[in-house]
N, C-alpha and C positions, 0 to 999 in steps of 0.2 A: 504494500500500500504506500502511496505517496504521503509523506509527512513533511511538515515544515522543517527546515534544517535545524532550528533551535530545539525542536521536540526530539528529533532523531539524536542529537548530541546528548540530550538528557537521558534518553532511553539507553543509549550505548553505555553511558556512565552508570546508570542504575543496574543494568544487567551484569556489569563487572565480568567475573569469570564465566558467566553463562553465555556471553557473546559468541564464543567459539562453537557452542552447541547449536545456537540459532543460525549463525552465519556460516555456512559450509563452503568449502572450496571444491574444486572439481576440474580445474584447468592447470596444466603444467606451466611452469615458468617460461617466459618467452626468450630467455637466454641472454638478455641484454647485460645484466650484471656489471654495469659500468661504474666509474668512480662517483658520478653524481648520485646514483642510487645508494652507494656506500655512505656518502656524506649525509644524505637525508636520513638513512637508517640510524646513523650515529646521533644526529640531532634528535630524532624521535626517542631513542633509548635514554637520552639525557633529560627528557622532559619530566617534570614532577606533577604536572597538572592533569595527566591522564593515567588510567590504569595500565598495568602490564598487558592485560588482555587486549585493550584497545591499541596499544603500541604494536602488538603482534599483528593484529588485523590490518593496521595501516601500513606496516612494513610489507606484509604479503601483497596488499593492494599495489603498493609502489613497485614491487618487484614484478608486476605483470601477471600475478596469479590471484586466485581467491575471489573474494566477494565482488570487487569492482569488475573484473573481467566477466564474471557470471552475470552480473547486473546489466552490463553493456550488451552482452550477447542475447539477452532477452528482448532488446529493443532493436539492435542492429544485427542483421543476419549475415552481412557480407561487406566487403570493401565497396563503398559507393563509387569509387573511381575505376577500379580494375574489375569489379564484379566477382572476384575470388571469394568463395564461401568456405573454404577449408580452414577452420579456426586454428589448426596447428601451425599454419603459415601466416597468420595474421596477428596484429597487435591490437590490444585495447588501449586506445589513446585518449588521454584526458583532453577535453575541449578547453575548459578553464584549467590552466596548468596546476598540477598537484601542489606546488609550493604556494599558490595563492588561494587554495581551496580550504574551506572549513572541513572538519572531520566528516560531516555529513556529505559534503560535495565530493570528497575524495572517494566515496563509495557509491555515489549516486549514478546509476546507469545512464541517466539523461545527460550526464557530464562526460559522455564518452562516445567514441566512434570506433568501429572495427575497421582497421586500415592495413593495407599491404605495407611492408616495412619501408619501401621508398616513398610512399605517399605519407606515411607517418612522419618520416624525416622532413618532408616539405611542410606538413601541417604544424608540427612542433616548432620548427624553425621560423614560422611566420611567413613562409614563402607562398602559401596558399591559405585560403579560408573559404567560407561558404555564406551565401545570403540565406535568409529564412526560406526562400522558395527553392533553394538548392543550386542556384547558379554558382559556378566556380569563380572565385576571385584569385587572380594571380598577381603577385608582387611585381612591380616594375623592376625591382632589383635582382630578380632571379637571373642566374647566368644564362646567357644565350645557349639555346640548344637543349636545355635540360628537359623541358616539356616534350619536345620532339623526340629526343632520345628515349624517353620513358613512355612514349606513345600516349601522352595525356593531352586531350583536346582542351585548350584553354577556354573554349566557348561552351563546354558541356554543362548540362544541368543534371544533378544527381538525385533529384526528387525532393519533395517537401520534407522538412524536419518537424518534429513535434514541437508544440509551444514550449514545453519544458526544456527542450534542447536549445531552442532559440535564445533563451536567457543566457546560456553558456556561450553560444556562438556570438552573441553581441559582445560579450566580454572578450572573446578571442579576436574579433575584428577590431575592437577598440584598443586592446592592450598587447596583442601578440603579432597580429598581421602587420607586415611591413609594406605599406602601400607603395 
């Protein structure tokens, strides 16, 4: 069920150790394991304002497995640009970057897209974004030939997004996308 972010944060805190039983995993790690993930994990482990269980859930979500990926895959079935639907070859990408998201937003499936790795790279880097109606936005600063080499039509439309996704996409356009 959709909950306001503040209520979700309260419920996560109230559930404490029971969060693991309620929120199950089911996807394997995407293999990124980069230094940024390590830094965020270290920051999370040093926080005193959240429980150990919530820290664990957020770390797993950041690593590309667990609750976030499951939640996104219930909304997004395939990469909107490539059409690939084999989840083991796709990434669950935050629309509003993880570092700017509340605890609720970090796990909210509406804050995610299922993307092919090269599309995820473009989206996370602010080289592409999407309008609410699904039109692809391409940064003027993208290197010549990238879209052509990856066979991405800069005029494509990937279909409408849910109103709940549009809130996050607006953040992405305003704060991540490099016009």
